[in-house]
C-alpha positions in Angstrom: 14.9 12.9 -2.8 15.6 10.5 -5.8 12.8 8.1 -7.1 14.1 4.3 -6.8 14.1 2.4 -9.9 10.7 1.8 -11.8 8.3 -0.6 -10.2 7.9 -2.0 -13.6 11.1 -3.9 -13.4 10.8 -7.5 -12.4 14.1 -7.1 -10.5 12.6 -4.1 -8.6 9.5 -6.0 -7.7 11.3 -9.1 -6.9 13.5 -7.2 -4.3 10.7 -5.7 -2.7 9.2 -8.9 -2.2 12.3 -10.4 -0.7 11.9 -7.5 1.9 8.1 -8.5 3.0 9.6 -10.7 6.0 11.5 -7.9 7.4 10.5 -7.1 10.9 9.0 -3.7 10.3 6.7 -4.8 7.3 6.1 -8.7 8.0 3.1 -8.0 10.7 1.4 -5.7 7.6 2.4 -8.4 5.0 0.4 -10.9 7.0 -2.7 -8.6 7.4 -2.7 -8.1 3.6 -2.5 -11.9 2.9 -5.4 -12.3 5.4 -7.5 -9.8 3.5 -6.9 -11.5 0.3 -8.2 -14.8 1.8 -11.2 -13.4 3.6 -12.5 -11.0 1.1 -11.3 -12.9 -2.4 -9.8 -9.8 -3.9 -6.7 -8.5 -5.1 -4.9 -6.7 -2.1 -1.7 -5.0 -3.0 1.3 -5.5 -0.6 2.6 -2.6 1.9 6.0 -1.1 0.3 8.8 -2.3 2.4 10.7 0.8 1.8 8.0 2.7 3.8 8.1 2.6 7.7 5.8 -0.6 8.3 4.8 -0.8 11.8 7.0 1.8 12.7 5.5 4.6 10.6 4.0 7.6 12.4 1.7 8.7 9.6 -0.9 6.6 7.8 -1.7 8.0 4.4 -5.0 6.5 3.8 -6.2 6.6 -0.1 -9.5 5.2 -1.4 -8.9 2.3 -3.2 -6.5 0.3 -5.2 -6.5 0.9 -8.7 -5.2 -1.2 -11.6 -1.8 -0.1 -11.5 -1.3 -1.9 -7.9 -2.5 -5.1 -9.6 0.2 -7.8 -9.9 1.7 -8.6 -13.1 0.6 -12.3 -12.4 -3.1 -11.2 -12.7 -2.5 -10.0 -16.6 -2.1 -6.3 -15.7 0.7 -3.8 -15.6 1.0 -3.2 -12.1 3.3 -3.9 -9.5 1.3 -5.7 -6.7 2.3 -3.1 -4.3 0.7 0.1 -2.7 3.6 2.1 -3.5 4.8 5.9 -4.4 7.2 4.3 -6.7 4.5 2.8 -8.9 4.2 4.3 -12.3 1.0 6.0 -12.4 -0.1 9.6 -11.8 -1.3 9.2 -8.3 2.1 7.5 -7.1 3.8 10.2 -8.7 1.9 12.8 -6.9 2.2 11.2 -3.7 6.0 10.9 -4.1 6.1 14.5 -5.2 4.0 15.5 -2.2 6.0 13.5 0.4 9.3 14.8 -1.0 8.0 18.7 -1.2 6.8 18.5 2.2 10.0 16.9 3.7 8.2 13.9 5.2 10.6 11.1 5.7 9.8 7.8 4.0 10.3 5.7 7.4 7.9 7.9 9.0 5.1 6.7 6.7 2.8 3.7 5.5 0.4 4.0 2.8 -2.9 2.0 2.3 -6.4 2.2 1.1 -9.8 2.5 3.1 -11.1 -0.2 0.5 -7.9 -2.5 0.4 -8.9 -4.6 -2.6 -8.9 -4.2 -6.2 -11.9 -6.1 -8.0 -11.7 -5.0 -11.3 -13.8 -1.7 -10.9 -13.2 1.8 -9.3 -16.8 1.5 -8.1 -17.2 1.3 -4.3 -20.0 -0.4 -2.9 -21.6 0.3 0.4 -20.5 -3.1 1.8 -16.8 -2.6 0.6 -16.9 0.8 2.2 -18.0 -0.6 5.7 -15.6 -3.6 5.5 -12.7 -1.2 4.6 -13.5 1.0 7.5 -13.3 -1.9 9.7 -10.3 -3.4 8.2 -8.6 0.3 8.8 -9.2 0.2 12.3 -7.3 -3.3 12.3 -4.6 -1.8 10.6 -4.6 1.1 12.9 -3.7 -1.6 15.6 -0.7 -2.9 14.0 0.8 0.8 14.0 1.7 1.5 17.3 3.5 4.7 16.8 0.8 6.1 14.3 -0.2 9.5 15.4 -1.5 10.9 12.3 -3.9 9.6 9.6 -3.8 11.8 6.3 -6.9 11.0 4.1 
């Protein structure tokens, strides 16, 4: 499985942003946009190269890091939660899924705590809100049968 071009590339990010209205990803893009408004934190976009609402497996990570932060915020990240990001966690995720033979279209990735607020520290409030939002996310994934934490 070859990794797509680097998410550091403005062209790659623009191409992914252009896909956010595709039917399999639009409900998830709307979900992320709603979280941004309600919580006032930087919430990455779902990767439209993944399965979106058609995913059978939700990979649920902890919290976005600075590499998912959008460049418009003055950081180096892509603005997406993606196995194609340029960081060790994304690389490990990409390699794990490739080695395990998990088709990309069967997966969607997200974080229990969906927003980046400038720190890796997780408060109790963030965790409670994140768990509630993970339940809301699952309601958007009718084919999901597995959650991997």
